[in-house]
C-alpha positions as CSV (number, residue, x, y, z in Angstrom):
1,X,15.2,22.7,-14.2
2,X,15.7,25.4,-11.6
3,X,13.9,24.8,-8.4
4,X,12.1,27.3,-6.3
5,X,14.2,29.2,-3.7
6,X,12.5,27.1,-1.0
7,X,14.0,23.9,-2.4
8,X,17.8,23.8,-2.8
9,X,18.8,20.7,-4.7
10,X,22.0,20.1,-2.7
11,X,22.2,17.3,-0.1
12,X,24.9,16.6,2.5
13,X,24.2,13.0,3.0
14,X,24.4,11.6,6.5
15,X,24.9,7.9,7.2
16,X,22.3,6.0,5.4
17,X,21.2,2.5,4.4
18,X,19.7,2.3,1.0
19,X,17.8,-0.7,-0.4
20,X,19.6,-1.1,-3.6
21,X,18.2,-3.5,-6.1
22,X,16.4,-5.5,-3.5
23,X,19.4,-5.4,-1.1
24,X,20.5,-3.4,1.9
25,X,23.2,-1.1,0.7
26,X,25.2,0.9,3.3
27,X,26.6,4.4,2.5
28,X,28.4,6.7,4.8
29,X,28.8,10.4,5.6
30,X,30.4,12.5,2.8
31,X,28.5,12.2,-0.4
32,X,27.1,15.4,-1.9
33,X,24.2,14.9,-4.3
34,X,24.7,17.2,-7.4
35,X,28.4,17.2,-6.7
36,X,31.2,14.7,-7.3
37,X,30.8,12.1,-4.5
38,X,33.5,12.3,-1.9
39,X,35.1,9.2,-0.3
40,X,32.9,7.5,2.2
41,X,33.7,7.8,5.9
42,X,34.1,4.5,7.7
43,X,32.5,3.1,10.7
44,X,29.0,4.6,10.9
45,X,26.2,2.3,9.9
46,X,23.0,4.0,11.2
47,X,20.5,4.5,8.4
48,X,19.1,8.0,7.7
49,X,17.3,9.6,4.9
50,X,18.9,11.5,2.0
51,X,17.9,15.1,2.3
52,X,17.4,18.1,0.0
53,X,17.9,21.0,2.5
54,X,15.8,24.1,2.5
55,X,16.7,27.5,3.8
56,X,16.0,28.1,7.5
57,X,14.8,31.7,7.1
58,X,11.6,32.5,8.9
59,X,10.3,34.3,5.8
60,X,6.9,35.9,5.4
61,X,4.0,34.7,7.5
62,X,1.7,32.1,6.0
63,X,-2.0,31.7,6.0
64,X,-2.1,30.8,9.7
65,X,0.0,31.8,12.6
66,X,2.6,29.2,13.6
67,X,2.7,28.2,17.2
68,X,5.5,29.1,19.6
69,X,8.2,28.1,20.4
70,X,9.3,28.1,16.8
71,X,11.8,25.7,15.2
72,X,15.4,26.5,15.3
73,X,17.3,23.3,14.5
74,X,20.4,24.0,12.5
75,X,23.2,21.9,11.0
76,X,22.9,18.3,9.8
77,X,20.8,16.4,12.3
78,X,22.4,13.1,11.2
79,X,26.0,14.2,11.7
80,X,27.9,12.7,14.7
81,X,24.9,10.8,16.1
82,X,23.6,7.2,16.0
83,X,20.0,6.5,15.1
84,X,17.8,4.7,17.6
85,X,17.2,1.0,16.8
86,X,13.6,1.0,17.9
87,X,12.5,-2.0,19.9
88,X,9.4,-2.7,17.7
89,X,11.4,-3.3,14.5
90,X,14.0,-5.3,16.5
91,X,11.3,-7.5,18.0
92,X,9.9,-8.2,14.6
93,X,13.2,-9.5,13.4
94,X,13.7,-11.6,16.5
95,X,10.1,-12.9,16.5
96,X,9.5,-13.4,12.8
97,X,12.8,-13.5,10.9
98,X,15.4,-15.2,13.0
99,X,13.4,-18.3,14.0
100,X,13.2,-19.1,10.2
101,X,16.9,-18.7,9.6
102,X,20.0,-20.7,10.5
103,X,23.7,-20.2,10.6
104,X,25.2,-17.1,9.0
105,X,21.8,-15.8,7.9
106,X,20.6,-15.8,11.5
107,X,23.8,-14.0,12.6
108,X,23.3,-11.3,9.9
109,X,19.7,-10.9,10.8
110,X,20.7,-10.2,14.4
111,X,23.0,-7.5,13.1
112,X,20.1,-5.9,11.2
113,X,18.0,-5.8,14.4
114,X,20.6,-3.3,15.8
115,X,20.3,-0.9,12.8
116,X,18.3,2.2,13.5
117,X,15.1,2.7,11.6
118,X,12.4,5.4,11.4
119,X,9.3,4.7,13.6
120,X,6.1,4.9,11.6
121,X,3.2,6.7,13.5
122,X,0.6,5.4,11.2
123,X,-2.2,5.2,13.8
124,X,-3.1,7.4,16.8
125,X,-2.6,4.3,19.0
126,X,1.1,4.4,18.3
127,X,1.7,8.0,19.4
128,X,2.3,7.1,23.1
129,X,5.3,5.1,22.0
130,X,6.9,8.4,21.1
131,X,7.1,9.2,24.9
132,X,8.5,5.8,25.6
133,X,11.2,6.0,22.9
134,X,12.3,9.6,23.9
135,X,12.5,8.5,27.6
136,X,14.7,5.6,26.6
137,X,16.9,7.7,24.4
138,X,17.4,10.3,27.2
139,X,18.5,7.5,29.5
140,X,21.0,6.2,26.9
141,X,22.4,9.7,26.4
142,X,22.6,10.4,30.1
143,X,24.5,7.1,30.5
144,X,27.1,8.4,28.0
145,X,26.0,7.0,24.6
146,X,28.7,7.8,22.1
147,X,27.9,9.1,19.6
148,X,24.6,10.5,21.1
149,X,21.3,8.8,20.0
150,X,18.6,10.4,18.1
151,X,15.1,9.1,17.1
152,X,13.3,9.6,13.8
153,X,9.5,9.3,13.2
154,X,7.3,9.2,10.1
155,X,4.1,11.2,10.7
156,X,1.5,9.2,8.6
157,X,-2.2,9.4,9.5
158,X,-3.9,11.9,7.2
159,X,-7.6,11.3,6.7
160,X,-8.3,9.7,3.3
161,X,-4.6,8.6,3.4
162,X,-2.9,7.4,0.2
163,X,-5.8,8.4,-1.9
164,X,-4.7,6.7,-5.1
165,X,-4.1,3.3,-3.5
166,X,-5.8,0.7,-1.3
167,X,-3.0,-1.1,0.4
168,X,-2.1,1.7,2.8
169,X,-5.5,3.4,3.5
170,X,-5.6,4.8,7.0
171,X,-7.9,5.0,10.0
172,X,-9.5,8.4,9.4
173,X,-11.9,9.7,6.7
174,X,-12.7,13.3,5.9
175,X,-16.4,12.5,5.9
176,X,-16.3,11.2,9.5
177,X,-14.5,13.9,11.4
178,X,-11.1,13.1,10.1
179,X,-9.8,16.7,10.1
180,X,-10.4,17.2,13.8
181,X,-9.1,13.7,14.6
182,X,-5.9,14.4,12.6
183,X,-5.3,17.7,14.4
184,X,-5.7,15.9,17.7
185,X,-3.2,13.3,16.5
186,X,-0.7,16.1,15.6
187,X,-1.4,17.9,18.9
188,X,-0.6,14.8,20.9
189,X,2.7,14.4,19.1
190,X,3.5,18.1,19.7
191,X,2.7,17.8,23.5
192,X,5.2,14.9,23.8
193,X,7.9,16.7,21.9
194,X,7.5,19.7,24.2
195,X,7.9,17.5,27.3
196,X,11.2,16.3,25.8
197,X,12.4,19.6,24.4
198,X,16.1,18.8,25.0
199,X,16.1,15.7,22.8
200,X,16.6,16.0,19.1
201,X,14.0,14.4,16.9
202,X,13.7,14.0,13.1
203,X,10.3,13.8,11.4
204,X,9.2,12.9,7.9
205,X,5.8,14.4,7.2
206,X,3.0,12.4,5.4
207,X,4.4,10.2,2.6
208,X,2.2,9.8,-0.4
209,X,0.2,12.9,0.3
210,X,1.4,16.0,-1.6
211,X,2.9,13.8,-4.3
212,X,-0.7,12.6,-5.1
213,X,-1.7,16.2,-5.7
214,X,0.7,16.3,-8.7
215,X,0.1,12.9,-10.3
216,X,-3.4,11.6,-9.2
217,X,-5.8,14.5,-9.4
218,X,-7.8,12.5,-12.0
219,X,-8.6,10.1,-9.1
220,X,-11.8,11.4,-7.5
221,X,-10.7,10.5,-3.9
222,X,-7.5,12.5,-4.4
223,X,-9.2,15.5,-6.0
224,X,-11.7,15.6,-3.1
225,X,-8.9,15.3,-0.5
226,X,-6.5,17.8,-2.1
227,X,-7.5,20.9,-0.1
228,X,-7.5,18.9,3.2
229,X,-4.1,17.3,2.4
230,X,-2.6,20.7,1.9
231,X,-4.2,22.4,4.9
232,X,-3.4,19.5,7.3
233,X,0.2,19.2,6.0
234,X,0.5,23.0,6.8
235,X,-1.0,22.4,10.2
236,X,1.5,19.6,11.0
237,X,4.4,21.7,9.8
238,X,3.4,24.6,12.0
239,X,2.5,22.6,15.1
240,X,5.7,20.5,15.0
241,X,7.9,23.6,14.3
242,X,9.9,23.1,17.5
243,X,13.5,23.9,18.4
244,X,14.5,20.3,18.9
245,X,12.8,19.1,15.6
246,X,14.2,18.7,12.1
247,X,11.4,18.1,9.7
248,X,11.3,16.9,6.1
249,X,8.4,16.7,3.6
250,X,8.1,13.5,1.5
251,X,9.0,14.2,-2.1
252,X,9.0,11.4,-4.7
253,X,8.0,12.2,-8.3
254,X,11.2,11.6,-10.2
255,X,9.5,11.6,-13.6
256,X,10.7,14.5,-15.7
257,X,7.2,15.9,-16.4
258,X,6.5,16.0,-12.6
259,X,9.6,17.8,-11.3
260,X,8.4,21.3,-12.1
261,X,4.8,20.9,-10.7
262,X,6.2,19.1,-7.6
263,X,8.7,21.9,-6.9
264,X,5.9,24.4,-7.2
265,X,3.7,22.5,-4.8
266,X,6.3,21.7,-2.2
267,X,7.6,25.3,-2.1
268,X,4.0,26.7,-2.1
269,X,3.1,24.6,1.0
270,X,6.3,25.5,2.7
271,X,5.7,29.2,2.1
272,X,2.0,29.0,3.1
273,X,3.1,27.4,6.4
274,X,5.2,30.5,7.1
275,X,8.5,28.9,6.2
276,X,8.9,27.0,9.4
277,X,12.5,27.0,10.6
278,X,12.3,23.3,11.6
279,X,11.4,22.3,8.0
280,X,14.8,21.3,6.5
281,X,13.8,20.0,3.1
282,X,12.6,16.9,1.3
283,X,13.1,13.2,1.9
284,X,12.8,10.6,-0.8
285,X,12.4,6.8,-1.0
286,X,10.4,6.9,2.2
287,X,8.4,3.7,1.7
288,X,9.6,2.2,-1.5
289,X,12.9,0.8,-2.6
290,X,14.9,2.1,-5.6
291,X,18.5,1.6,-6.5
292,X,21.0,4.3,-5.5
293,X,23.2,3.8,-8.5
294,X,21.7,1.5,-11.2
295,X,24.2,0.5,-13.9
296,X,21.3,0.3,-16.3
297,X,17.7,1.3,-15.8
298,X,15.3,-1.6,-15.1
299,X,12.7,-2.2,-17.8
300,X,9.8,-1.3,-15.4
301,X,11.2,2.2,-15.0
302,X,10.9,3.0,-18.7
303,X,10.7,5.8,-19.8
304,X,11.7,7.6,-16.6
305,X,15.3,8.7,-16.9
306,X,15.5,9.3,-13.2
307,X,15.4,5.5,-12.6
308,X,17.6,5.5,-9.4
309,X,18.0,7.7,-6.4
310,X,21.2,9.4,-7.5
311,X,19.7,10.4,-10.8
312,X,16.6,11.6,-9.0
313,X,18.3,13.7,-6.4
314,X,20.4,15.3,-9.2
315,X,17.2,16.3,-10.9
316,X,15.3,17.6,-7.8
317,X,17.0,12.8,-2.2
318,X,16.5,7.6,1.0
319,X,15.4,4.9,3.3
320,X,13.1,5.2,6.2
321,X,11.0,2.2,6.2
322,X,11.6,-0.8,8.4
323,X,12.9,-3.3,5.7
324,X,11.1,-6.5,6.1
325,X,7.6,-5.1,6.5
326,X,5.3,-5.5,3.5
327,X,3.8,-2.5,1.6
328,X,0.8,-4.3,0.3
329,X,-0.8,-7.8,-0.2
330,X,-0.8,-9.8,-3.4
331,X,-4.0,-11.5,-2.4
332,X,-6.5,-10.4,-5.0
333,X,-9.4,-11.2,-2.7
334,X,-8.2,-8.9,0.1
335,X,-10.2,-5.7,0.8
336,X,-7.0,-3.6,0.5
337,X,-5.6,-5.4,-2.6
338,X,-3.8,-2.9,-4.9
339,X,-3.1,-3.9,-8.4
340,X,0.5,-2.7,-8.2
341,X,1.1,-5.5,-5.7
342,X,0.2,-8.1,-8.3
343,X,2.5,-6.9,-11.1
344,X,5.0,-9.3,-12.5
345,X,7.8,-7.3,-10.9
346,X,6.2,-7.6,-7.4
347,X,7.5,-10.3,-5.0
348,X,4.6,-12.7,-4.3
349,X,2.9,-14.0,-2.3
350,X,2.9,-10.9,-0.1
351,X,1.0,-10.3,3.1
352,X,-1.0,-7.2,4.1
353,X,0.8,-3.8,4.3
354,X,2.7,-3.5,7.6
355,X,2.8,-7.2,8.3
356,X,6.1,-9.1,8.4
357,X,7.3,-10.3,4.9
358,X,9.8,-13.0,5.6
359,X,10.7,-13.8,2.0
360,X,11.4,-10.1,1.3
361,X,13.5,-9.7,4.4
362,X,15.6,-12.8,3.4
363,X,16.0,-11.4,-0.1
364,X,17.4,-8.1,1.4
365,X,19.6,-10.0,3.8
366,X,21.0,-12.2,1.1
367,X,21.7,-9.3,-1.3
368,X,23.1,-6.9,1.3
369,X,26.0,-4.9,0.0
370,X,28.2,-4.8,2.0
371,X,27.0,-7.8,3.9
372,X,26.1,-7.8,7.5
């Protein structure tokens, strides 16, 4: 299917770590989605997302006026840089994972702690950490870090967040002033980025938001939140449209029937926001783990022909989450229990979303390809 002009289905892949079949899988610079893969470049192991670039034209104005200064980031933000190994994720590995491991497994886990990951800003309380991380990175780069260090964040605090699930509900609700609180959350991120305008930052905007507007409008909570999701996503895109920012919308939706409606929605929001120059395209596999190249499609993907990330990106691109943190509890008595976390294919027992999941981390570590 032809995509809208705002969404070009070509991806120059930067260094990335994909979770492939329950394992860390490391890929390098050089692969082009939609094209014949080129040989991998050696030596760079920092994980970054697979991207579907969009044009950087300023285009026609949207429904609201974008703030100044406007975004102007060009080129591949993941080329010739290393991604920041944020201290929070590293501390989780050293505090939770390594004490339960011995021998080679402990050594490998220590290596994982040095791998860069995206930092999830899933509560307002975490926003001040942006200042801390940017200050740290500026010190590293001033000291001659080679290649230079960049930091990447996931913006994830919409009111009525993740409307079709329970495991990842957020702190704000539309009914209780969530719109104003979310705008304040975005404004606080913007203020920090302006204070560190010489430092490059990559942002992924609101996983599981726009995608729900395609697949879950039969869920009352999603239908009621749809207009707010769209308007606040546009607000975030406009406010964070800064020269040092490269921004990506969360995509998802690999099922054939969803590709067209998803392309319409993503391009429509992009155009309504005024085609912000900092918005570079789409990121996939933000919080879940699909194979990059599956020899055969797993039974639980039937009948989706886009059962792995390569198939998906060729149709309409991978890992941001800190591997080892849970995405939902399997405890049926928990308030945030989601039935998907109790399916036969789910790893159990699982803790609450965001908590350390040692068994899953060890599974990833054991299956890592290539190994750490």
